[in-house]
N, C-alpha and C positions, 0 to 999 in steps of 0.2 A: 424533247419533253420528261424529264423523270415523273415518275406514278405520281407522285403527291399535286402539285402543279397540273397534270393534263388531270386529274377528279378534281382541283378549283374550277378550270376551267369548265367541267361540265357540270358545275351546278345548275340546279333549277327547281324552282320552289314546288311540292308536290305536294295539289290537293285529293288524290282519290287515293284511296290505300288499300290494301289487300285485307283481308279477314282474317288475319293470320297474329297471333299476339309472337311476341317480342321474349325471343328465351332470356333469363332472368342473366345470362354469363354474359349474356352481349350487353344487355342493360348495364350490367357494373362494367363492362371496360371502357363503355361510352360515360359513366358516369366517373371515374377514377380518370379519362383522357380531361374532362373539361377540370378537374381541379389541380391538370399541372399548367395550368395556364398563367401568366402572369396576374401576377397583382402587388398591389402599393404596399410595401413594404415587410412585401409576403404575410400581410394579414387574412389575406383570405373574407374578404369581407362583404362577403355574399352565400344566399343559401339557396336551393333547389330541390323544387318539390314537386316530383311524380305525382302524380295525378291518374291512375288506371279506369276508378272507376265510375260509370257510367252514369249513379246516382252527383255523385263530385261537380263532373262532368257539364252535366243539367243545368246543374246550380250557375256554374259560368258564361254556358250558351248565351245567355242576352247582353252580358257584360262583352263577353268577346263578338259582338250584331251579326248573334244566330248565322257565325259562317260555320257551316255544316262540316268541317276538316276535323275541328274538333271535337264531334262527336264519334267522325267513323276513325280515325288513325287510334290503335289499340293503348298509346300512352303524351301525352301532352306535358313538355317539363314547362316547369315555371322557375324564372332566372333573379333573383329579390336582391335589390341592394340590402344589407345583413348590421349591422354596426348593433344588435340587440347582443347579443355573444361575447363578442366581443368587449363591452359596454360590461357586462356583466362579467368575466375572468378580472378587467380592470377592477372592477369594486370589491372582489373577492380577493386581490389583490394587494389590495391597498393603495391603487393609484387612483392619480386623476381619474374624474369619469370623464372623458370629454368626446367626441364625435358625437354632437350633437346640434350640430351647422350646417349650412348648404357646400361649406366643401367636401365636409364627408359624408354628402348625401352625391355627390358628383361621382368622389375616390370610390365610392362601392357601387356606386351604378358602372364604369366602366368596367370596375373587377368583374359585377357581374354577366357584363358585353362579353368580355376576353372570354371566360368560363365558357358559354356560349354556343361561341364562337368554337374553342374548341370542339365542343359536344357536336356541336352540328358536321365540324371535320372530320370528326370519330365515327359516328353515325353513318356518311355517306361512303368512307374506307371500308365500312361492312357491311353495304347491299341494300341499305336502310334508304326512305326520303322523310322531307322535310320543310314543314312550311311556317317562317315564322313570323307572325301576328298580332301586327303595330298597335294592334287594336287592347296589349296586354298596358301599355303605358296608360292607354285613354282611360279605360277604367279599374283606374291604380285604384283605388278604394271598394269599388264595387266587390273587385279582387280578393283585393286582402281580408275583406270581410267574409266572403266563401271560405277562405286558405286559412283565416283564424291567425293572422299575420300582427304579435305585439309589436310596440312602440321600439320602432328605428326599423325596421323592417317593410321594404315597400318591392312591388315587383317592376319591374324591369321590363324584363322580355321573355315571349314564352315561346314555342316550337310546337305544330303537332308532329309526332312521328311514331313512320308503321313503317312498312313495304311499301314500295310504289305498284300501283295499279293503273299508269299512265307513267306516256312519254312526252312529257311537253317540250317543245320546239325553247332552244336556246331564248331568253329574249337581247335584243339589243344593250350593253354596253357605252356609254360614252366613249369618246374614241382617246386615249393617252392625252394627244395633245390639247387636248379639255381637262385635264386632271391635274396633270404633271406640272411643276412651277421649277426652277433649277434656278437656284442661288434665292432667291427672292421672289414674288406676287409678281407675273404679266396679266397685264394688263388686255382687257379684250376690248376689240371693235364691236359695231354691230354684224358685218360680215362674218369675225367668227366666231360669235355667238352662233349665229343659223346658221354656218356648219359643222361645228360640234353636234347642235341640235339633231340634225336633219334627219340621218337613218333614225335615230329613238322615235321623231315625230313620227314617221312612215311608219314604222311598226307600231307603234300604239296608237295611231289615228284607228289600226286595221282594226284592231283590241276590242275597241268603242262602238265599233262600227253599227251594236245593234239598240245600244241607248238613243233614244231621242235628242239627237243633240238640237234640235230647233236654231238659236242664235249663237252656240260655239262653232266655232272654226276652226280649232287647232289645239295639238294638245295642251299648251302652257291654259290656254283658257278649261279646259277639263282637270286639270289641274286643282285649278286655284275656283273652280263655282262647281264641279261637280265632286273632287275627290275630298278636298281640304279646304276649306271655303275661311273667309278668316273668324268668322263668326264663330265655328266650333272649334280652331284654333282656340279664340279667345277662353272658348266654356271650358275645353280643356287644358288650356292653361290655369287657371282659376283655380280647378274644382283638383287640376295636383299640387299647387300651389299649397291651397287650406290641407289639405294631403298628407301633405310633408308638414305641418305643423302640427298635424295631429297627432303624427306618430315621433314628434319628438326630433325631428328634424331640422327644426326654425326657431332653434328657443334660447335662450339666453342672449350674448351679444351680438347673435344674426343679425346682416345687414338687411337680407331680404325681409 
């Protein structure tokens, strides 16, 4: 196993950080690595916001569901879908001012996510740890207001970054046979599904044993009745769609 693959296999989310600043040279190396990610048309339709100030982080604390790693890590990185910069360039270059539609949002979101993973890999290779926070997209509007994002900019992913102060166990991933399909999609029978999720369910239930589960009997029910309810996903969906409209991503002849 080469060093890159070995590092990828060693990934785990870090939620406790040393009280140690990240050197500017190290941060610059991570950010430059992020910008080397693939992007659609090499447009790099994303922006990265580096937040160190505790006051700024405290303004995002509620929006990030009061997760302590936001405040404990020396740096929080927010990766934004950004066609504001591109559209300004088009405008001053007397070119068509496109990219105000849902497809553009998807393109820039993918660009931002690819850049974030490059940054994550670079950070871990330099001895740092991180924890992605899905609350970035769930609270996009509120976080966007704190970061003063202009139109055509939407926060997509973010992670707390610092030197690890813990070494959590690796979490089970689904087996390759549950993810990889050759030539075309292979349909699963019920027994296949049970086997694919067997180890993940055993470990997952152990993680949530401290919760008062009452009538919840398995990991699937934890996912749908505790962590990701239908009501919350509908609420976040409606909020995000409205924010995309406000941010000028669903104007013109958009189908959404």
